[in-house]
C-alpha positions in Angstrom: 63.9 -9.0 -36.7 64.0 -6.9 -33.5 64.3 -8.0 -29.8 61.2 -9.7 -28.4 59.2 -7.7 -25.8 58.2 -9.1 -22.5 55.5 -11.6 -22.4 53.3 -10.6 -19.7 51.0 -8.1 -21.8 52.4 -8.8 -25.2 49.6 -8.5 -28.1 50.9 -9.8 -31.4 48.9 -8.2 -34.3 49.5 -9.8 -37.7 48.8 -7.6 -40.8 49.3 -4.9 -38.2 50.6 -1.9 -40.2 47.4 -0.9 -41.9 44.8 1.4 -40.7 43.2 -0.9 -38.1 46.4 -2.3 -36.6 48.1 0.9 -35.9 44.8 2.1 -34.5 44.7 -1.0 -32.2 48.3 -0.8 -31.4 48.2 2.8 -30.3 45.1 2.0 -28.2 46.8 -1.1 -26.7 50.2 0.5 -25.8 48.4 3.5 -23.9 46.7 0.9 -21.9 50.0 -0.9 -21.0 50.3 -3.5 -23.5 53.6 -4.5 -25.3 52.8 -4.8 -29.1 54.4 -6.7 -31.9 53.5 -5.8 -35.4 54.1 -8.5 -37.9 53.7 -7.5 -41.7 55.4 -7.3 -45.1 56.3 -3.8 -44.7 57.5 -1.6 -41.8 54.9 0.7 -40.2 54.6 4.2 -41.9 54.7 5.8 -38.7 57.0 5.5 -35.5 55.5 4.1 -32.2 56.0 2.2 -29.0 56.1 -1.0 -30.5 58.2 -3.7 -32.1 57.9 -4.9 -35.9 58.8 -8.3 -37.3 58.9 -9.0 -41.1 56.8 -12.0 -42.7 55.7 -13.0 -46.0 52.1 -13.9 -45.0 52.8 -17.5 -46.2 55.3 -19.4 -44.1 56.8 -19.4 -40.6 59.9 -17.5 -39.9 61.6 -15.8 -37.2 58.6 -13.7 -36.4 57.0 -16.8 -34.9 59.1 -16.4 -31.7 57.1 -13.4 -30.6 54.0 -15.7 -30.3 55.6 -17.9 -27.4 54.2 -16.7 -24.2 52.2 -13.8 -25.5 49.0 -12.8 -24.2 47.0 -12.7 -27.5 47.2 -13.0 -31.1 45.2 -10.7 -33.4 45.1 -11.3 -37.1 44.3 -8.6 -39.4 46.2 -9.8 -42.4 44.5 -9.8 -46.0 45.0 -7.9 -49.1 42.8 -4.6 -49.4 39.5 -5.1 -51.3 40.0 -1.4 -52.5 41.0 -2.5 -55.9 39.7 -3.5 -59.4 38.7 -7.0 -59.3 41.1 -8.6 -61.9 41.4 -12.4 -61.9 44.9 -11.8 -60.2 43.6 -9.4 -57.6 40.7 -11.6 -56.6 42.9 -14.6 -56.2 45.4 -12.5 -54.0 42.5 -11.1 -51.9 41.6 -14.8 -51.0 45.2 -16.2 -50.9 46.4 -13.5 -48.7 43.7 -14.3 -46.2 43.8 -18.0 -46.2 47.7 -18.5 -46.4 48.3 -16.1 -43.4 45.7 -17.9 -41.2 47.7 -21.3 -42.2 50.9 -19.8 -41.5 49.8 -18.6 -38.1 48.3 -21.9 -37.2 51.4 -23.7 -38.0 53.5 -21.3 -36.0 51.1 -21.7 -32.9 51.4 -25.5 -33.0 55.2 -25.3 -33.2 55.7 -23.4 -30.1 55.4 -24.6 -26.4 53.4 -21.6 -24.7 50.9 -20.2 -27.3 48.8 -17.3 -26.4 45.4 -18.3 -25.0 43.3 -16.5 -27.4 43.3 -15.9 -31.0 41.2 -13.0 -32.3 40.4 -13.2 -35.9 39.3 -10.4 -38.4 36.2 -11.5 -40.7 34.0 -9.6 -43.1 30.3 -8.6 -42.8 30.3 -8.8 -46.6 29.9 -12.5 -46.0 26.1 -11.7 -46.0 26.2 -10.4 -49.4 23.8 -7.6 -50.6 20.2 -8.6 -49.1 18.2 -5.5 -49.9 15.8 -5.4 -47.0 17.0 -8.1 -44.6 18.9 -7.1 -41.2 21.8 -9.4 -40.9 23.0 -10.7 -37.5 25.3 -13.6 -36.3 22.8 -16.1 -37.2 22.0 -14.9 -40.8 22.6 -16.8 -43.9 25.6 -16.1 -46.0 25.3 -14.5 -49.5 26.8 -15.5 -52.8 29.5 -14.0 -54.9 33.2 -13.1 -54.5 33.1 -11.4 -51.1 30.8 -13.9 -49.5 32.9 -16.7 -50.9 36.1 -15.0 -49.6 34.7 -14.3 -46.1 33.3 -18.1 -45.8 36.7 -19.3 -46.9 38.6 -17.0 -44.4 36.6 -18.3 -41.3 36.9 -22.0 -42.5 40.5 -21.7 -42.7 40.5 -20.0 -39.2 38.4 -22.9 -37.8 40.6 -25.3 -39.3 44.0 -24.1 -38.1 43.4 -22.6 -34.8 44.9 -24.9 -32.2 42.6 -26.7 -29.8 42.4 -25.2 -26.5 42.7 -21.4 -27.7 39.8 -19.2 -27.0 38.5 -18.5 -30.4 36.9 -14.8 -31.4 35.7 -13.9 -35.0 34.7 -10.4 -35.7 32.7 -9.9 -38.8 33.6 -6.2 -39.4 31.7 -3.7 -41.0 32.6 -0.4 -42.4 35.2 1.1 -39.8 34.9 5.0 -39.7 38.3 6.6 -38.9 39.8 10.0 -39.2 43.1 9.1 -40.6 42.6 6.1 -42.6 40.0 3.6 -44.3 37.5 5.0 -46.7 35.9 7.6 -44.6 38.6 10.4 -45.4 38.0 9.8 -49.0 34.2 10.1 -48.5 34.6 13.3 -46.6 36.8 14.8 -49.3 34.2 13.9 -52.1 31.5 15.6 -49.9 33.6 18.7 -49.7 33.9 18.8 -53.4 29.9 18.6 -53.8 30.0 15.1 -54.9 28.6 13.4 -51.8 25.2 12.7 -52.7 22.9 9.5 -53.4 24.7 6.8 -55.2 22.4 4.8 -57.6 19.1 4.4 -55.6 20.8 5.3 -52.3 19.0 2.6 -50.4 22.1 0.1 -50.0 23.0 -0.3 -46.4 25.6 1.0 -44.6 26.7 -0.8 -41.6 29.5 1.0 -39.5 31.5 1.3 -36.6 33.5 4.2 -35.1 37.2 3.6 -34.8 37.2 4.0 -31.0 34.3 1.5 -30.5 36.3 -0.9 -32.8 39.4 -0.7 -30.7 37.3 -1.1 -27.5 35.5 -4.1 -28.9 38.9 -5.8 -29.9 40.5 -5.1 -26.5 37.3 -6.6 -24.9 38.0 -9.5 -27.0 41.5 -9.8 -25.9 40.8 -9.4 -22.2 37.6 -11.0 -21.5 37.4 -14.9 -21.0 33.6 -15.1 -21.7 33.9 -13.5 -25.2 34.1 -16.3 -27.8 32.7 -17.2 -31.1 31.4 -15.1 -33.8 30.4 -11.5 -33.4 29.2 -8.8 -35.9 31.5 -5.7 -35.3 29.0 -3.0 -36.0 27.2 -0.2 -34.3 23.5 -0.9 -33.6 22.1 1.6 -36.3 22.8 0.9 -39.8 21.8 3.5 -42.3 21.1 3.8 -46.0 23.9 5.3 -48.3 21.7 8.3 -48.9 21.2 8.8 -45.2 25.0 8.6 -44.6 25.9 11.0 -47.0 23.3 13.3 -45.8 24.5 13.4 -42.3 28.2 13.7 -43.5 27.1 16.9 -45.7 25.5 18.3 -42.7 28.4 17.8 -40.4 30.7 19.6 -42.8 28.2 22.2 -43.9 28.1 21.3 -47.5 24.4 22.0 -48.7 25.1 20.1 -52.1 25.5 16.6 -52.8 25.2 15.8 -56.4 23.8 12.4 -57.1 25.6 9.5 -59.0 23.9 7.1 -61.3 25.0 3.4 -61.2 26.7 3.8 -64.6 28.7 6.8 -63.6 30.0 5.0 -60.5 31.2 2.1 -62.6 33.2 4.1 -65.0 34.6 6.5 -62.4 35.6 3.7 -60.0 37.3 1.7 -62.9 39.1 4.6 -64.8 39.7 7.3 -62.2 39.6 5.8 -58.7 40.9 2.5 -59.8 38.7 0.4 -57.5 35.8 -1.9 -57.2 32.4 0.0 -57.9 30.5 -2.7 -55.8 32.0 -1.3 -52.7 29.7 1.6 -53.1 26.8 0.2 -55.1 26.1 -2.8 -52.7 25.6 -2.8 -49.1 23.9 -4.6 -46.2 22.1 -3.7 -43.0 23.7 -5.5 -39.9 23.5 -5.6 -36.3 25.0 -7.7 -33.5 22.5 -9.6 -31.3 25.3 -10.9 -29.4 26.9 -7.6 -28.3 23.7 -6.4 -27.4 22.8 -9.4 -25.3 26.4 -9.2 -23.7 25.8 -5.7 -22.8 28.7 -3.9 -25.0 28.1 -0.2 -24.7 28.9 1.9 -27.7 30.3 5.3 -27.2 29.1 6.2 -30.6 25.8 4.1 -31.1 24.2 6.6 -33.7 25.7 7.9 -37.1 25.2 11.4 -36.4 27.4 11.6 -33.2 30.0 9.4 -34.9 30.4 11.5 -38.0 30.3 14.6 -35.9 33.2 13.4 -33.9 35.2 12.3 -37.0 34.6 15.6 -38.5 35.8 17.7 -35.5 39.5 18.8 -35.7 
């Protein structure tokens, strides 16, 4: 483990070496914060942060970085971009619940825990309602993703120490230039494969990476922000409309449609991922962010995709 940073502006990001974590780390360091990334593996890119290793299940030397820190952000959890074998499904759940438990224990064992714990969650908790517009008060769905999402939030509520400000972000599809699923979607669109998937009406709730960073920074800094929020832009779109906007942005006139059975075969045997990630969807909005006056830099899908497709 490397030397501890100063405590005044230190933000500790658990599970911080993935796409969202490194994006946030860059955003925070540019604004004067010290950042400590906690993860199983070292970051794949250098940066002005410290790194501490953990196993995501038990308290270790990494916990010393929490002492006196300004905030804890927990993004830890195995990627859902995989085939849903029984082993992978178990790891998707355990990686989320176990990391929350380890962080909760570490916080209870130190004298000066950070005043706020920002917890990643998922908009998949609402399932796949075909027509409903989901917000913070909507009912949960059923199936693996909603069950994992509910267990993740319950573990957080159980293990967060009393007195800490609590913020849960039920996160939608984060659109980014260099990570997540968007670069793959852009590549498929450039190959002429960016058409309607199945009926194309499945919802895509999304948020631009810059707005995601701004939202997480707001959650860290603003005392009034607490409780559950849906981290999504105010204008969800259908899958067919999303791909139409993407094709227009990259000037690709052709987008071959894909039947559901084609997606299931291709996802399993070629991409080695879960076909439900594109076959199912949901339309989400955040009534709380609207009420509290959060201003999105990219409220509409056209300007968001145009920005991400500009070199």
